[in-house]
Structure formats: C-alpha cells, structure tokens
C-alpha positions as CSV (number, residue, x, y, z in Angstrom):
1,M,3.1,3.8,28.5
2,T,6.6,4.8,30.7
3,A,10.1,4.9,29.8
4,T,12.9,4.7,32.7
5,A,15.8,4.4,30.4
6,V,18.5,6.8,30.3
7,A,19.8,8.5,27.2
8,P,23.5,8.3,25.9
9,D,23.8,11.9,25.9
10,G,22.2,12.7,30.0
11,V,19.1,13.6,29.0
12,R,16.7,11.3,31.2
13,T,13.8,9.9,29.2
14,S,11.9,8.5,32.5
15,G,8.5,8.7,33.7
16,A,5.1,8.7,32.2
17,L,4.5,9.5,28.4
18,P,1.0,9.3,26.2
19,A,0.7,6.7,23.9
20,C,1.6,7.9,21.0
21,S,4.2,7.6,18.5
22,P,6.8,9.9,19.0
23,A,6.9,8.0,23.1
24,T,8.0,5.2,21.6
25,L,10.0,6.5,19.5
26,L,11.8,8.5,22.8
27,Q,12.0,4.2,24.4
28,R,13.2,2.9,21.4
29,A,16.4,5.7,21.5
30,A,17.3,5.3,24.7
31,A,17.0,1.6,25.0
32,H,19.0,1.0,21.9
33,P,20.5,4.4,21.1
34,D,23.1,2.5,18.2
35,R,21.3,0.4,16.8
36,I,20.4,1.0,13.0
37,A,16.9,2.4,13.0
38,L,16.7,4.0,9.0
39,R,18.4,3.3,6.1
40,H,18.1,5.3,2.7
41,K,19.9,4.8,-0.8
42,D,21.0,8.2,-2.0
43,L,22.9,8.3,-5.4
44,G,23.3,4.3,-4.4
45,I,25.0,4.5,-1.5
46,W,23.1,3.6,1.3
47,R,23.3,5.7,4.3
48,E,22.6,4.3,8.0
49,Y,21.1,6.5,11.0
50,S,20.8,5.5,14.4
51,W,17.9,5.3,16.8
52,R,20.1,8.5,18.5
53,D,19.9,9.9,15.1
54,Y,16.5,9.6,14.0
55,A,15.0,10.8,18.0
56,Q,17.4,13.6,17.3
57,W,16.3,14.4,13.7
58,V,12.8,14.5,14.9
59,A,13.5,17.3,18.0
60,R,15.6,19.5,15.5
61,Q,12.3,19.0,13.2
62,A,9.7,19.9,16.0
63,R,11.6,22.7,16.8
64,A,11.6,23.9,13.2
65,F,8.0,23.7,13.1
66,H,7.3,25.1,16.1
67,A,9.2,28.3,14.7
68,L,7.4,28.2,11.9
69,G,3.9,28.9,14.1
70,V,2.9,25.5,13.7
71,A,0.4,25.1,16.2
72,R,-1.5,21.9,18.2
73,G,-4.2,21.2,15.4
74,D,-3.1,22.5,12.5
75,R,-2.0,20.3,9.7
76,V,0.8,20.1,7.7
77,A,1.1,18.3,4.0
78,I,3.6,16.2,3.1
79,L,3.9,15.7,-0.5
80,A,6.9,13.3,-1.4
81,D,8.3,9.6,-2.2
82,N,9.2,7.4,0.8
83,R,12.3,8.6,2.3
84,P,13.9,9.3,6.1
85,E,12.7,12.7,5.9
86,W,9.3,11.7,5.1
87,V,9.2,9.6,8.7
88,V,10.9,12.7,10.7
89,G,8.8,14.8,9.6
90,D,5.7,12.7,10.7
91,M,6.9,11.7,13.8
92,A,8.0,16.1,14.2
93,L,4.7,16.8,13.7
94,Q,2.9,14.2,15.8
95,A,5.1,15.3,18.8
96,I,3.9,18.8,18.5
97,G,0.6,18.0,18.2
98,A,-0.5,18.7,15.0
99,V,-1.8,16.9,12.2
100,V,0.1,15.5,9.4
101,V,-1.4,15.1,6.1
102,G,-0.1,13.1,3.2
103,V,-0.2,13.7,-0.7
104,Y,0.3,11.2,-2.6
105,S,3.8,12.3,-5.1
106,T,1.9,10.7,-8.0
107,S,-1.3,13.3,-8.0
108,P,-1.8,16.0,-10.3
109,S,-1.9,19.5,-9.2
110,A,-5.6,19.8,-9.1
111,E,-5.9,16.7,-6.7
112,V,-3.1,18.3,-4.5
113,E,-5.1,21.5,-4.6
114,Y,-8.0,19.6,-3.1
115,V,-6.1,18.2,0.0
116,L,-4.1,21.0,0.6
117,A,-7.3,23.6,0.2
118,H,-9.8,20.8,2.0
119,S,-6.9,20.3,4.5
120,E,-6.3,24.1,5.4
121,S,-2.8,22.9,5.8
122,V,-1.1,26.0,6.9
123,V,2.5,24.4,5.6
124,C,3.5,21.6,3.0
125,V,6.9,20.0,2.7
126,V,7.8,18.8,-0.7
127,E,10.3,16.7,-2.3
128,D,11.9,19.0,-5.1
129,E,11.3,20.9,-8.1
130,E,8.7,18.4,-9.4
131,Q,6.6,18.7,-6.4
132,L,6.6,22.5,-5.9
133,D,5.9,22.9,-9.7
134,K,2.3,21.5,-8.0
135,I,2.1,24.0,-5.3
136,V,3.3,27.1,-7.5
137,Q,0.3,26.7,-10.5
138,V,-2.1,26.5,-7.4
139,R,-0.7,28.6,-4.9
140,D,-3.2,31.5,-5.4
141,Q,-6.1,28.8,-4.0
142,L,-4.4,28.4,-0.9
143,P,-5.0,31.0,1.4
144,A,-4.4,29.1,4.2
145,L,-0.4,28.1,3.0
146,R,2.2,30.0,4.7
147,H,5.3,27.9,4.0
148,V,6.7,25.5,1.2
149,V,9.7,23.4,2.4
150,V,12.1,22.1,-0.1
151,M,14.0,18.5,0.3
152,E,15.8,18.6,-2.5
153,P,15.8,22.1,-3.7
154,R,18.6,21.6,-6.9
155,G,17.0,23.7,-9.2
156,V,14.3,25.9,-7.3
157,R,15.0,29.8,-8.4
158,A,12.4,31.3,-5.4
159,L,14.7,29.9,-3.3
160,G,16.0,33.2,-1.1
161,S,13.7,35.9,-3.2
162,D,10.9,34.1,-1.7
163,P,10.2,34.3,2.5
164,R,7.5,31.2,1.9
165,L,9.9,29.0,0.3
166,L,12.9,27.2,2.1
167,S,15.6,24.8,1.3
168,I,15.0,22.1,4.0
169,A,18.5,23.1,5.5
170,D,17.0,26.2,6.0
171,F,14.1,24.9,7.5
172,E,16.1,22.4,10.2
173,Q,18.3,25.3,11.1
174,R,15.3,26.8,13.0
175,G,15.9,24.1,14.6
176,A,19.1,24.0,15.5
177,G,19.8,22.9,18.8
178,A,17.0,21.1,20.0
179,T,17.6,18.4,22.2
180,V,15.5,15.2,23.0
181,D,14.8,16.4,26.4
182,E,12.6,19.2,24.5
183,L,11.2,16.9,22.6
184,R,10.4,14.9,25.6
185,E,8.6,18.3,26.8
186,W,6.4,18.1,23.6
187,V,5.3,14.4,23.4
188,A,4.4,14.3,27.5
189,Q,1.7,17.0,26.1
190,V,0.0,15.0,23.2
191,D,-4.2,13.8,23.7
192,P,-4.0,10.5,22.6
193,N,-8.0,10.6,22.0
194,A,-6.4,14.0,19.3
195,V,-6.2,13.0,15.7
196,A,-2.5,12.6,14.2
197,I,-3.1,12.3,11.0
198,L,-5.7,12.9,8.0
199,V,-6.0,10.1,5.4
200,Y,-7.4,10.9,2.6
201,T,-9.4,7.9,0.8
202,S,-8.9,6.9,-2.8
203,G,-12.4,9.0,-4.0
204,T,-13.1,6.4,-6.8
205,T,-16.8,8.0,-7.1
206,G,-15.8,11.4,-6.2
207,P,-13.7,14.1,-4.5
208,P,-11.7,12.0,-1.8
209,K,-12.4,12.3,2.2
210,G,-10.4,12.9,4.9
211,A,-10.4,10.2,7.1
212,M,-9.3,11.5,11.2
213,L,-7.3,9.0,12.4
214,R,-6.2,9.6,16.3
215,H,-3.3,8.8,18.2
216,S,-4.5,6.0,20.1
217,N,-6.1,4.7,16.9
218,L,-2.5,3.8,15.0
219,E,-0.9,2.6,18.4
220,A,-4.5,-0.1,18.5
221,S,-3.3,-1.0,15.0
222,G,0.5,-1.2,15.9
223,E,-0.1,-3.5,19.1
224,A,-2.8,-5.7,16.8
225,F,-0.4,-6.0,13.7
226,T,2.9,-6.1,16.2
227,S,0.9,-9.8,17.6
228,V,0.0,-11.3,14.6
229,L,2.9,-10.6,12.8
230,G,5.7,-11.2,15.5
231,W,8.4,-8.7,13.8
232,Q,11.2,-9.1,15.9
233,E,14.2,-6.7,17.4
234,G,16.7,-6.2,14.3
235,E,14.5,-7.5,11.4
236,E,14.8,-5.3,8.1
237,I,11.5,-4.1,5.8
238,L,12.1,-2.4,2.5
239,S,9.8,0.6,2.7
240,Y,8.0,0.9,-1.2
241,L,4.4,1.5,-0.5
242,P,3.1,5.0,-0.7
243,L,3.3,6.4,3.0
244,C,-0.2,8.3,2.5
245,H,-1.5,4.8,2.5
246,I,-2.8,3.6,5.9
247,L,-0.9,0.0,5.2
248,E,2.7,2.0,4.8
249,R,2.7,3.9,7.5
250,L,2.3,1.2,9.6
251,L,4.9,-0.4,8.1
252,S,7.1,1.8,7.9
253,T,6.5,4.2,11.6
254,I,4.5,2.6,14.0
255,L,5.5,-1.2,13.5
256,P,9.3,-0.3,13.1
257,L,9.1,2.1,16.4
258,R,7.6,-1.1,18.5
259,C,9.5,-3.9,17.6
260,G,13.0,-2.1,16.4
261,V,12.9,-3.3,12.9
262,T,15.2,-1.6,10.2
263,V,13.4,0.6,7.7
264,N,14.8,0.9,4.6
265,F,14.1,3.7,2.2
266,G,15.1,2.3,-1.2
267,G,15.2,4.1,-4.8
268,G,11.5,3.8,-5.5
269,G,9.3,3.6,-8.8
270,E,11.2,1.2,-11.3
271,S,14.2,0.6,-8.7
272,L,11.8,-1.4,-6.3
273,A,13.7,-5.1,-7.8
274,Q,17.1,-4.2,-7.5
275,D,16.1,-3.1,-4.1
276,L,14.4,-6.0,-2.8
277,R,17.5,-7.6,-4.1
278,D,19.7,-5.3,-1.9
279,V,17.4,-5.6,1.6
280,Q,16.2,-9.2,1.2
281,P,13.7,-8.2,4.1
282,H,12.2,-10.2,6.6
283,R,9.0,-9.3,6.1
284,F,7.2,-8.4,2.8
285,I,3.7,-6.7,2.6
286,G,2.3,-5.8,-1.3
287,V,-1.4,-5.7,-3.0
288,P,-1.9,-8.3,-5.4
289,R,-0.2,-6.1,-8.4
290,V,2.9,-6.2,-6.7
291,W,3.2,-9.8,-6.5
292,E,1.5,-10.8,-9.7
293,K,4.2,-8.3,-11.2
294,I,6.9,-10.2,-9.5
295,L,5.6,-13.7,-11.1
296,A,5.7,-11.9,-14.1
297,S,8.9,-10.7,-14.2
298,I,9.7,-14.6,-13.2
299,D,7.9,-15.5,-15.9
300,I,10.1,-13.5,-18.6
301,K,13.4,-14.6,-17.2
302,M,12.5,-18.4,-17.1
303,R,11.6,-17.5,-20.8
304,D,15.1,-16.2,-21.5
305,A,17.2,-19.3,-19.3
306,S,18.6,-22.1,-21.2
307,W,16.8,-25.2,-22.5
308,L,18.5,-27.1,-19.2
309,K,17.3,-24.5,-16.5
310,R,14.0,-24.1,-17.9
311,K,13.4,-28.1,-17.2
312,N,14.9,-27.5,-14.1
313,Y,12.6,-25.2,-13.3
314,D,9.2,-27.2,-14.2
315,I,10.2,-30.0,-12.1
316,W,10.6,-28.3,-9.2
317,L,7.9,-26.1,-9.8
318,A,5.7,-28.7,-10.3
319,H,7.2,-30.5,-6.9
320,G,6.4,-27.0,-5.5
321,R,3.2,-26.7,-6.6
322,R,2.0,-30.0,-5.3
323,I,3.2,-29.5,-2.1
324,A,2.1,-26.3,-1.9
325,R,-1.5,-27.7,-2.3
326,K,-1.1,-30.2,0.6
327,V,-0.2,-27.4,3.1
328,L,-3.1,-25.7,1.9
329,S,-5.5,-27.2,2.2
330,R,-3.7,-28.7,5.7
331,T,-2.9,-32.6,4.0
332,P,-0.7,-33.8,6.6
333,L,3.3,-33.9,4.6
334,T,4.5,-37.7,3.9
335,P,8.5,-38.1,4.5
336,L,8.8,-38.3,1.0
337,D,7.4,-34.9,0.7
338,R,9.7,-33.4,2.8
339,L,12.7,-35.0,1.4
340,T,11.2,-33.5,-2.1
341,Y,10.7,-30.2,-0.8
342,A,14.6,-29.8,0.8
343,L,16.1,-31.0,-2.5
344,G,14.0,-28.7,-4.6
345,W,15.2,-25.9,-2.1
346,I,18.1,-26.6,-2.9
347,L,17.8,-26.8,-6.6
348,L,15.5,-24.0,-7.6
349,Y,13.6,-21.8,-4.9
350,R,16.3,-20.8,-2.2
351,P,18.3,-19.5,-5.8
352,L,15.0,-18.3,-7.0
353,R,14.2,-16.2,-4.1
354,H,17.6,-14.9,-3.5
355,H,17.3,-13.3,-7.4
356,F,14.3,-11.2,-6.7
357,G,14.6,-10.2,-3.0
358,L,12.8,-12.9,-1.2
359,S,15.6,-15.1,0.2
360,R,14.9,-13.7,4.0
361,V,10.8,-13.1,4.0
362,K,9.6,-15.2,7.2
363,L,6.1,-14.0,6.2
364,A,4.7,-12.3,3.4
365,G,1.3,-10.4,3.3
366,S,-1.1,-9.1,0.5
367,G,-4.6,-7.1,1.4
368,A,-6.1,-4.0,-0.5
369,A,-8.1,-6.9,-3.0
370,P,-8.4,-10.3,-3.4
371,I,-5.4,-12.1,-4.9
372,A,-6.0,-14.9,-7.5
373,P,-5.5,-18.2,-6.3
374,T,-2.5,-19.3,-8.7
375,V,-0.6,-16.7,-7.6
376,L,-0.4,-17.3,-4.2
377,E,-0.5,-21.1,-4.9
378,F,3.3,-20.0,-7.1
379,F,4.5,-18.2,-3.8
380,W,3.9,-21.1,-1.5
381,A,5.4,-23.6,-3.8
382,I,8.9,-21.2,-3.3
383,G,8.2,-21.3,0.3
384,V,7.1,-17.8,0.3
385,K,4.1,-17.7,3.0
386,I,1.5,-15.0,1.9
387,C,-1.2,-14.6,3.8
388,E,-4.1,-12.4,3.1
389,G,-5.9,-9.7,5.3
390,Y,-8.8,-7.1,5.2
391,G,-8.8,-3.4,6.5
392,M,-9.6,0.2,5.7
393,T,-8.5,3.1,6.3
394,E,-11.4,3.8,8.4
395,N,-10.8,0.8,10.6
396,T,-7.3,1.8,10.6
397,A,-6.3,-1.8,8.8
398,I,-7.7,-3.2,12.3
399,A,-10.1,-5.9,10.7
400,T,-9.1,-9.6,9.3
401,F,-5.6,-11.3,8.9
402,T,-4.8,-15.1,8.0
403,A,-2.5,-17.6,10.0
404,P,0.0,-19.1,7.8
405,D,-0.8,-22.1,9.5
406,D,-4.5,-21.9,8.5
407,V,-4.6,-20.4,5.3
408,R,-7.9,-20.9,3.5
409,I,-7.8,-20.1,-0.5
410,G,-10.6,-17.3,-1.1
411,K,-10.9,-15.7,2.4
412,V,-8.9,-13.0,4.4
413,G,-9.0,-14.7,7.9
414,R,-10.8,-13.9,10.9
415,S,-11.1,-10.8,13.0
416,Y,-8.0,-10.2,15.6
417,A,-7.1,-7.9,18.3
418,G,-10.3,-7.0,20.3
419,S,-12.1,-5.9,17.0
420,E,-15.3,-7.2,15.7
421,I,-16.4,-8.1,12.5
422,R,-20.5,-9.0,10.9
423,I,-22.5,-9.0,8.6
424,A,-25.2,-6.5,7.5
425,D,-28.6,-7.9,6.2
426,D,-27.7,-6.2,3.0
427,G,-24.8,-8.7,2.7
428,E,-22.4,-4.7,3.7
429,I,-19.3,-6.3,5.9
430,L,-19.5,-4.0,9.3
431,T,-16.7,-3.7,12.0
432,R,-16.1,-2.4,15.0
433,G,-12.7,-1.9,17.6
434,P,-10.1,0.4,19.1
435,G,-9.1,1.0,15.4
436,T,-12.6,2.8,14.1
437,F,-11.6,6.5,13.0
438,A,-12.7,9.5,14.6
439,G,-14.9,10.6,11.1
440,Y,-14.4,12.5,7.8
441,F,-12.5,16.2,8.7
442,K,-15.4,18.6,7.8
443,N,-17.9,15.9,6.6
444,E,-20.6,15.5,9.5
445,A,-23.2,13.8,7.1
446,A,-20.4,11.1,5.6
447,T,-19.7,10.5,9.0
448,R,-22.8,9.5,10.2
449,E,-23.4,7.6,7.3
450,A,-19.7,5.5,8.1
451,I,-20.8,4.7,11.9
452,D,-23.8,4.1,13.3
453,A,-25.2,4.5,16.8
454,E,-23.7,1.2,18.0
455,G,-20.1,2.1,16.7
456,W,-20.3,-0.1,13.3
457,L,-18.7,0.9,11.0
458,H,-19.9,0.3,7.7
459,T,-17.6,-0.7,5.6
460,G,-19.0,-0.4,1.7
461,D,-17.6,-3.5,1.1
462,V,-20.4,-7.0,0.3
463,G,-18.6,-10.5,1.8
464,T,-19.7,-13.7,4.5
465,L,-18.3,-15.1,6.8
466,D,-18.0,-18.9,7.2
467,A,-18.9,-21.0,10.2
468,D,-15.4,-20.8,12.0
469,G,-15.3,-16.9,11.4
470,F,-13.3,-16.9,8.2
471,L,-14.2,-13.5,5.8
472,T,-15.0,-14.1,2.6
473,I,-15.1,-10.6,0.4
474,T,-17.1,-10.5,-2.5
475,D,-17.4,-7.1,-4.0
476,R,-17.7,-3.3,-2.9
477,K,-21.1,-2.6,-2.4
478,K,-21.5,0.3,-5.3
479,D,-19.6,-2.2,-7.8
480,I,-22.3,-4.9,-7.6
481,L,-23.7,-5.6,-11.4
482,I,-27.6,-6.1,-11.8
483,T,-27.9,-7.4,-15.4
484,A,-31.1,-6.8,-17.6
485,G,-31.9,-10.6,-16.4
486,G,-31.9,-9.3,-12.7
487,K,-29.1,-11.3,-11.6
488,N,-26.3,-9.9,-9.1
489,V,-22.7,-9.9,-10.3
490,S,-19.8,-9.4,-9.1
491,P,-17.4,-7.4,-11.3
492,S,-14.2,-7.5,-9.4
493,W,-14.4,-11.2,-9.0
494,I,-14.1,-11.7,-12.2
495,E,-11.6,-9.2,-12.9
496,N,-9.6,-10.7,-10.9
497,A,-9.8,-14.0,-12.4
498,L,-8.5,-12.2,-15.9
499,K,-5.9,-10.7,-14.3
500,V,-4.3,-13.9,-13.2
501,S,-2.6,-13.7,-16.9
502,P,0.9,-12.3,-17.1
503,W,-0.8,-10.8,-20.2
504,V,-3.9,-8.6,-18.2
505,R,-2.5,-5.6,-16.3
506,E,-6.3,-4.4,-16.3
507,A,-9.4,-5.6,-16.9
508,I,-12.6,-3.6,-16.1
509,V,-16.0,-5.3,-16.3
510,I,-19.1,-4.0,-17.6
511,G,-22.8,-5.0,-17.6
512,D,-25.0,-3.0,-15.2
513,K,-28.6,-3.1,-16.9
514,R,-27.1,-4.2,-20.0
515,K,-28.1,-8.5,-21.3
516,Y,-24.3,-9.7,-20.9
517,L,-21.0,-8.7,-19.4
518,V,-18.5,-7.3,-21.6
519,A,-14.7,-6.0,-20.9
520,L,-12.4,-3.3,-21.3
521,I,-8.7,-5.5,-21.0
522,G,-5.2,-3.5,-20.6
523,I,-2.3,-5.4,-21.7
524,E,1.0,-6.0,-19.6
525,L,3.7,-3.9,-22.3
526,D,6.7,-6.0,-20.9
527,T,5.1,-9.9,-21.1
528,V,2.9,-9.2,-24.1
529,G,5.8,-7.3,-25.7
530,D,8.4,-9.9,-25.1
531,W,5.9,-12.4,-26.2
532,A,5.3,-10.5,-29.7
533,T,9.3,-10.2,-29.8
534,R,9.9,-13.5,-30.0
535,H,7.2,-14.4,-32.5
536,R,8.8,-11.4,-34.3
537,I,5.3,-9.3,-34.2
538,A,6.7,-6.1,-34.8
539,F,5.4,-2.7,-32.9
540,T,6.5,0.5,-32.0
541,T,3.8,1.7,-29.1
542,Y,1.6,0.7,-26.7
543,A,-1.5,1.4,-29.0
544,D,0.5,-0.1,-31.7
545,L,0.5,-3.6,-29.9
546,S,-2.6,-3.7,-28.4
547,A,-4.2,-3.5,-31.9
548,R,-2.1,-6.5,-33.2
549,P,-4.5,-8.9,-34.2
550,E,-2.1,-11.3,-33.3
551,V,-2.7,-9.7,-29.2
552,V,-6.1,-9.6,-29.7
553,K,-6.4,-13.5,-30.5
554,L,-3.9,-14.3,-27.6
555,I,-6.0,-12.3,-24.9
556,D,-9.0,-13.7,-26.8
557,A,-7.9,-17.3,-25.8
558,W,-7.4,-16.0,-22.4
559,V,-11.1,-15.0,-21.9
560,Q,-12.2,-18.1,-23.2
561,E,-10.5,-20.0,-20.6
562,V,-11.2,-17.9,-18.0
563,N,-15.0,-17.9,-19.1
564,G,-14.5,-21.9,-18.6
565,T,-14.4,-21.6,-15.0
566,L,-17.3,-19.0,-14.5
567,A,-20.9,-19.2,-14.4
568,Q,-23.0,-18.2,-17.6
569,V,-24.2,-15.2,-16.6
570,E,-20.2,-14.3,-15.4
571,Q,-19.2,-14.8,-18.4
572,V,-17.6,-11.9,-20.7
573,K,-18.9,-12.1,-24.3
574,R,-16.8,-9.4,-26.1
575,F,-14.2,-7.6,-25.1
576,A,-11.6,-4.8,-26.5
577,L,-7.9,-3.9,-25.6
578,L,-6.9,-0.1,-24.2
579,P,-5.2,1.6,-26.4
580,K,-3.3,3.0,-23.7
581,E,-1.9,2.7,-20.3
582,L,-4.5,3.8,-17.4
583,D,-3.1,6.3,-15.5
584,H,-3.4,8.5,-12.1
585,E,-2.4,11.8,-13.6
586,E,-4.8,11.4,-16.3
587,G,-8.1,10.9,-13.5
588,E,-8.1,7.4,-14.6
589,L,-6.9,5.8,-11.5
590,T,-7.2,6.2,-8.1
591,A,-3.4,7.1,-6.2
592,T,-3.9,3.5,-5.3
593,Q,-3.9,2.4,-8.8
594,K,-7.6,1.9,-8.4
595,V,-9.8,1.8,-11.5
596,K,-12.4,5.4,-11.7
597,R,-14.8,2.8,-13.0
598,R,-17.1,6.2,-14.3
599,A,-14.1,8.0,-15.6
600,I,-13.3,5.1,-17.3
601,A,-17.0,3.9,-18.7
602,A,-17.4,7.9,-20.0
603,Q,-13.8,7.9,-21.6
604,F,-14.0,4.9,-23.2
605,S,-18.1,4.8,-24.0
606,D,-17.2,4.1,-27.4
607,H,-15.3,1.1,-27.0
608,I,-18.3,-0.2,-24.9
609,E,-21.1,1.0,-26.9
610,G,-19.4,-1.1,-30.0
611,M,-19.1,-4.2,-28.2
612,Y,-23.4,-3.7,-27.5
613,R,-24.2,-3.1,-31.3
C-alpha cells in the first residue's frame, strides 16, 4: 500500500505503508481531508468529524495509549455502545501494534470479567458509570488491568482519587500535540501478519473463545466486501450492530476507510427507527431479527391507518409481491409489470420506504441466520433488495454472498474473493481463504480442531452446495436433533418458520431422543400487545399476556399453519409460551442474541417435561 498525497498541515504521507486499517485512514485523510468521515447524534444534535479530524484524533489517542504504557501486542478492551470514540480507539490501538478486544455493552459483570481476565487486558475503555460499575465489581480478579478510561465521566465519583481511573479528557491530554506525522511513524512499523483484534465468540455451549484476526485478515475481508457491495464515495451508513461483532467492525471501520463512506452513530437501542429515518442510509445490513422487526412495525402502523390507506397498502403490496416473485425467480418482466410497479412506487413503495428510513438503500443484506422467504419477498416487493450472505468470525466474514441479480430463495450465495468452500463427508461446511483466522487465543487444542492440516476451517455448520455452487445452510452441526425414531431433524429450519409470524419473537424446538417435537415460544410483546388491545383483552405484564388463553389460541393457529408446510416428523406437536422475555444478562441469550439452548432447557425443564407428559 502506498500513499502519495500531502496532508493539508504540511505533513507528507508519501511512501510505503503496510496493509492495515490505520494506513488506509492516513491515505483517506490526505486525499480528502475536509470530507465528512463520522457523524454522531449527541443530545439530538448531529456532530460531524472530517477525515482530517478522524486522523488527528487517532494520532492523539495513539500517543495517549503509548503514554499509559500500552506496548505492541498488549490487549486493550473497549466496553461501550457504538460511537466515534469506539472506532477512534480501535484505529489508535491498531496503529501502535496493540490488540483490540471488544466487549459487548450488554454483557453482565461475570462475562466482562471472563473476557478481560482471559485476554489479560491492560487497559479498558468504558462508556459510562454503568459500564464502569461492571469493572469495579470484578476489579480484584483482573490483576493485569492497570487503567480504566471513562468516555462519559458524569456521575463517576472516584475520578481524581484513583490514579488508575481516567476521564477521556485526562486520557487524551496525555496525547496532546500528537501529529499525523507521528501516527504515520507508528503505522509504518505495523506487521500485517500480526494480530490486530480479538473477537470473542458467542459461547452458546461454553465459555467464549477469543478468535485472533490479523491485519491481513481484515484487509482481505475489506477488499472482498468492497468488490461485492460496490460502495461509492460519499455514501452513508448507520452503525448500529455491536462493534464487537466482526460484521459491524467491517461495516463501520474497514469498508468506510477503503471507500470513503460516512459512518453515522445514532442514539442506539430503541432509537434505531428514528436514526434510520434521520440518516436514510445507502446500504443497510441486518440480521433477520432486524428485518422482522421492521416488518412488524409496518404491520402495526398499517393496522392504525385509515381504511383508504389500508386498502392502498393491500392493493399495491399484492402487486409488488407478484412482481417480486417474478424477479426472484428470474422471470422476465412485461411492460405492464414495469408500469404497474412504477405506479406502486409513487403510491406506496417510495413513501413507505422513506418513513422507515430505507428510501436511499441501494443494496441491503442479511446474515447470521436464514431469513424467512416471506420476509425476503416483502422487502423485494417494496424495492429493498435484500441479499443473503454467509460468514463467521473465524473466516473474517468471507465465505459466500448473493448477487442482487441472482437471488435464490433459501440459499446464501456463492464463494467469492479467492475463498474456497466445500462440504465434508458428514455435511459440515468447510472454508479456506485469506480471511481464515490465526487461531483461538490461549487455546491451541480448539485451534487445531477448527483448522485442519490443509488449512480448511471447520465452521460447525451443516449445509449443501448445488451444481452452481450456491450454498444452503441446514443448521449448526451440534444442534441437529435425532428423534427416538432415528430421524435427523434441523431445529433451526422449523424455528425460522415459526418466527416469520409478527406474533413470535423466539422459538426453541426440542426433541432430541424424544418421540416427537415440542417448542418453547416467546411472543413479540409489541405486536401481540397491540393485538390484545384491539380485541379488548386486558393485561399488565409480559407473563400476564402470554398466559391469556386468547393469546395461546392465537399462537396455536400459527403453529398449526406452519405444521401444514412441514413433514410429519418435523411438526411441532405441542408448545408452551415462555413466561418472560429471554435476556442476555440472565444467561439465556448470547451477546449476539442467539439462544443458549442448554441454559433454556435447564431453566424451563418443567415446561418441557410438561409437554411430554
């Protein structure tokens, strides 16, 4: 990688630089110093930072970390929601050769303790008093931790009395006077084959493992995603998935640096809907749950609309679905189809997309789990082209992606960017390529189990490849059920079918070594609550609502409808509604909202055994 421009402050950035993200930042700041790189919603006001601001901020923090004694190879943790300070700290630490450890802001203190202790982090940057409290609770179990930096120090009383505790202002003061020239000197010493970040896996069946990703892995993934997504300079995205996750790390750091995309940090959490409307991003990537939530919001809004608006919605959505089915099946559109869609665009699709923040979306993506065909069809009907992809932390998300002109329902695309994929004799999906990780931190046995002698990564997923190289994912290898009758059943397939309904938030299918399948179902509080209100069904809490016989009947009708599409051995014979919403802090979900099956089976064993009595 070579940068040849001169920065506006007179600092030359020419000369060879290693292939790493901070080097790309230097190039971007030199070529387009005044263009907007980051935007942050602070107390309702969007604040902007140029590429020059971004680079100088990184230089200041790089010197500050160095002043704290952070050395090459040291691990430094970041415990915060998405915000500019997260990506700035990430770039600063990578620039000085340190290893960045992301910690989910939803993690309970025990999980925070595990990640910080296992990674032997020497510094932890936390967002606010709430996150600091988690550190305080476990501080005695973290002998390697020397300093804690607080981004939002309001309410933190120990500041000034504890030399190990610093506000972000005091921390950055240690980096005052740092220049882009100084940053460039650090970046020039980065080894592309060195570990850049540690990403801790979900830990659905045990303690999380720290996946080590090199600078070269991140660069390879950035190059692959750039070629697939085709981002253009000046486009905007919204950063909202956790930055600890490899996908959001690529979307909010690697790709914007390569392509000159502006990253917007909204209020996070419940403000996602408003943030989407504010930003109107050009690209939007989400897990199926996000798309299902948007669809449920549209459903609720249309129920509140006037008769005329509902009729307009029903008519043009029906036309849109019909045309979408033709597009998705690669059937040529007639002139009448095109005219019909143009009218639908004016009367429904464009205003609907604008209201939900999707008016400028050129290409959308879905990953982490299969998306229901009906959800996919709906968004294609209104012109939001969702394309599925497949990847994981251990291959830096480089595996497969679906081209928008060749979408195949139920498949997650073909391999790309020099990556290889094949199916093992037992059905496991194997990948190999430049994104393959360096291994698990302090766990050689797990590394040998994951990467074989030929360099193939054993993903733990089961699937098939068709004659055209398109991948279909069946399930996680460890989650396949074998009934008492000896039949292999994929629970994920059935669970995803159940979760298509706007009434269903969670579905956990059970039946290993049992005579038939049962399911624990969690209702969607917003939509079921709205339904109950319309039907004058009084309720007070989630548990109260889920216990209502009318709600049980509502879900039963949906379960029977899904059963009608399944083979007899796959049908859910009985179900029970969960009395509470599943929660990460209570150990029922991972930080990425995946169900911890063992924990659920233990916690709700009475419900499960009741369905088999």
